N, C-alpha and C positions, 0 to 999 in steps of 0.2 A: 042676841042682841047685847051689847056690853054697856053697862051703864056707869058713869063716872061722877063723883061728887064734883061739883063745879061752883065755883063762888065769884061774886063782883065785890071787890074790896076797895074803898076809896082811901088811896095814899095820900100822904102829907096833909092829912085832915083829921080832927078830932071827932067830927060829925059826920053822919053819913050824907050823901047827895052834896058833897063838896070835895074838893082835891081833886085827885085824878084816879078814875075808876081803873082797875087791873082787874083781868081774869085770872084765875089761880086754879089749877087743877092739881090738888094735893098728892094725888096717887095717879100718876101718868105711866106707871110701868106697863109695858106692853104696847103703847100707843107709838106708831112710827110718825115720821115727819108729815107725811101726807095728812094723816088724821088730826095730827095737832094744827096743822094749817086750818082743816076744815072746822075744829073747834072754836079756833081763834076768829074765824070769819062768822061764825054762828053768834059768839058773844058780842063781836064788833066793838070790844073794847080797843084802845089804841095799842096796847100789847096783852098777851095772856101768858102766863108763866106756867110752866110744866114741870112738875117736881118727880124725881124719880130717885130710887136709893142709888147709893154709891158706896163702895168700900173705904175709900181713902180720905172722904169728906162728909159733912153732915147731909148733902144733898146735891144731886146733879140738876141744874136747872137750865132750861131752854125757853127762849122768849119768841113769840110769833106776833106781829101785826096782822090784821086781816089780809094783808097781801103777800107777806114774806116773813122768813125768819131773820132775826136781828141778834148780834152777838151779846149784847148787854142792854139792860133796861133798869134804870134805878126805881121807879115808881112800883114796877112789878116785884121787884127784889124786896122792897119796903114792906109791901103788902103780904108778900109770902112768909117773910120772917115774923111779922106780927101775928099772922094766922097760925103759923106753928107753935108759937109762944103762947098764944090763948088756948091752943088745944093741948097744951101740956107735953108735945112731943119735941120742944126745943127749950132747953132751960135758958134762963137769963145768963148772959156772959158771952164770951167770944166763941166763933165758930168758922167753918169755912164751906163755901158753896164752889162748885165747878161750873163755869160757863164757858161758852165758846171763845170768849175773850181770856180764858184762864180761870185758875182759882183765885178768889176773892175773899178776903177777911171780913167776917161780918159780927155784929154784936146785937143782943138785945138787952136793954137795961131793965132792973126790976120794975120801973115804972112804965115799960112797954114801948119806950123809944128804940125803933130799929136803926141801925147804922150800917153801911156797906163801904168797904174800902173799894178803890177804883185801880184801874191800870195806871201806870207811869205817866203823869201829865205831859203834854206836848203843846206848845203854843207858838204859833208862827204869824207874826204880824204882816197884814196884807193892805194893799194899796186898792181901795174901793173906787169906783166910779159911783159917785153918790147919787147922781141923777138917774142911773140905771137902778140902783138899790131902792131909791125912794119911789120910782115907778112900780117896782116889783112888790114892794111892801106897802104903798099907799101912804106913805110918810114923806112930808115935806123934805126934801134934800138936805135944806139948811139946817133941820133940827138934829141931823145927823154930823154934818161938817162942823157944826158949832162945837160939840164936844170932842169929836174927833180928832180936832187938833191937838187936845191934851191926852185924851184915852184913845188910841188907834183902834180899828177893826182888827181882827185877828181870827184864824182858823185854830180852835183849840179842841183837845180831846183828852179824856181819861178812859177811853175804851170805845167811844164813838165820836166822830169829829163834827163840830159844829162852827158855823160862820157866825161870830159874835160882834154884835153891832150894837154901839152905845148910841142912845138918843137922849137929848137935853132935857125934855120935860114929860112927865106922867101924862098930860094932856095930848101931847103928839103921839105918844106911844099907843095911848088909847083910841085915836083916831084911825089907827092903821086899818087899811081895806085891801088886804093882799090880793095880787093877781097870781093863784096858785101855779098856773103853768110857768109864769116868770119867776116865781120863787123856787120852783122845781129846778129850773134851768140854771139859776144863780147857785143855787147849793151844789149842783152837781158839777159846775164849772170850778168850784173850789175844793171837790172831793169831801164835800159836808153831808151829813145827814139830814140837816135842817139848818135853819137861820133862827138864832135866838138874839132878840133885840131886848135892851133893857135900859132903865134910867136910875139913876141914884134919887130921883124924885119920887120917893115911895109913899104909900099911903100912911103906913104906921112908922112913927118916928123911931122905933125899935128895929126897923128893918133895914137892911143894907141897900137893897135895891127893888125894883118891880120889873118882871120881866115877862115876855110872851115868846112863844116858839112855834115856828111852822115847819113841818116837814111833810109836804104832799107826796114827795117821791117814795117816801116809806109807807104811803097810806095813812098819813096822820095830818089832815089839813091845819088844824090847831090844837096843840097839847095842852091840856089845862095847867099841868103842873109837871116839870120835867126834872127827874133826878140826874141823869148822866149829863145833861146839858148844865145844870146847875153846878155839878162838880167841875165841869170844863171850864166855866164861867169863874168859879173860885180860883182854879189855877191860874187863869188868864188874868185877873185882877191882881194877883200878887207878881205875876211876870212882867206886866207892863207898868208896875209901881204906881197902881191906882191911889194907894193910900200912903200917907206920910208914915203912919205907923201901922202896918197891916194886922187886922184882927185875926187871932188864931180861929175864931168861930164866926160865921156870917149867917144871916137870916134873910132869905129871898123870898118875896112874895111871887104869886103867879096865880093866874086863873080867874082873877076878878072880872075880867071883860067878856068871859065866856060863862059867867054865872057858877064857876067851880072854885072858889077862892081856897088855897092852900100855902103852907109854909114849908120850905126846904131850909134844913140846917146844913151848913157847909163848913168843914174844918179844912185848913191846909196848914200843913207843917213840912217845909222843904218840899220833897217830891211826894210827900203823903198826902192823898186826898180822901176825905170822907164824906159821905152824903147821908143825912140822917132825917128821920121824921116820925109822925104816928101814921095809924092807918085804923080804919074801922069797917066791918063787914056790912055790907049794904043788902047782898043777896046771897043765900046758901040754899043750893038745891042740887039736882042731879040732871045729867044730859044723857041720852040714848046715844051711842056711838056704834055705827055698823061694824063688823068685823073687817079686817085689812082686806080681804078678798071681795068686800061687797062694794056695788057702786050706788047703792041707796043713799039718798039725802039724809043728813041728820035729823033727828026728830028731837024738839026741845022738849 
């Protein structure tokens, strides 16, 4: 029986039991995709990152939800970088990771804040049926039409596509009661991983916005704090001229309505988008993994 060190790390948070928990397997050499998927299902985090050695970059990293592999994941990347830095196996400064979406530039500061570069942003404004979106998200359609007249909905991506939907007030966003089947169909229709709804009516005066994200088609009913979607939203805000004077760095709140508050930092400079934040280890242990030719069930 193979035993692997396995962690749950809360990303985009300075304290445990907040932010977005990511599974991290820091030494996944020898695990095939099937075993990675089984480990991800066992941990039941929205994503689990598997790190392996690579000759041309600092690490190869793959991401699995409990149901499928995904090409890129922000919070699991931030969690992995902070862990490697805390362990002393990744020095502060710049580095590179190989993902299924390509090689990404990363950085860890001396203060332990991790940053990840993203793919080239793409933003496509879309014409929404707000009645349908309102029924799917459980949000009054008028709360979206109101702000949508000035800041349109769009599909945006920096590696994974999201349907970005602005909402007028935090109260309306907090009242959301999504129909997951309808949300899954809506996202699929737009070729999106999930639906990211946000409002400029944030809890903290220093925050740019407050957001929620649902991706039931990827096995994630509601993600507490979403790195790749935050990066996509940052690119979107610049693309649709949401600000008279676009800030170089933004601060996004998320997770408060699922009792996992977190903060994502987003930097946009032309076609360059970076996502950053802190992370803290909540659980550090080992997982028994059957060999590749075994059909045994994983033992925690």
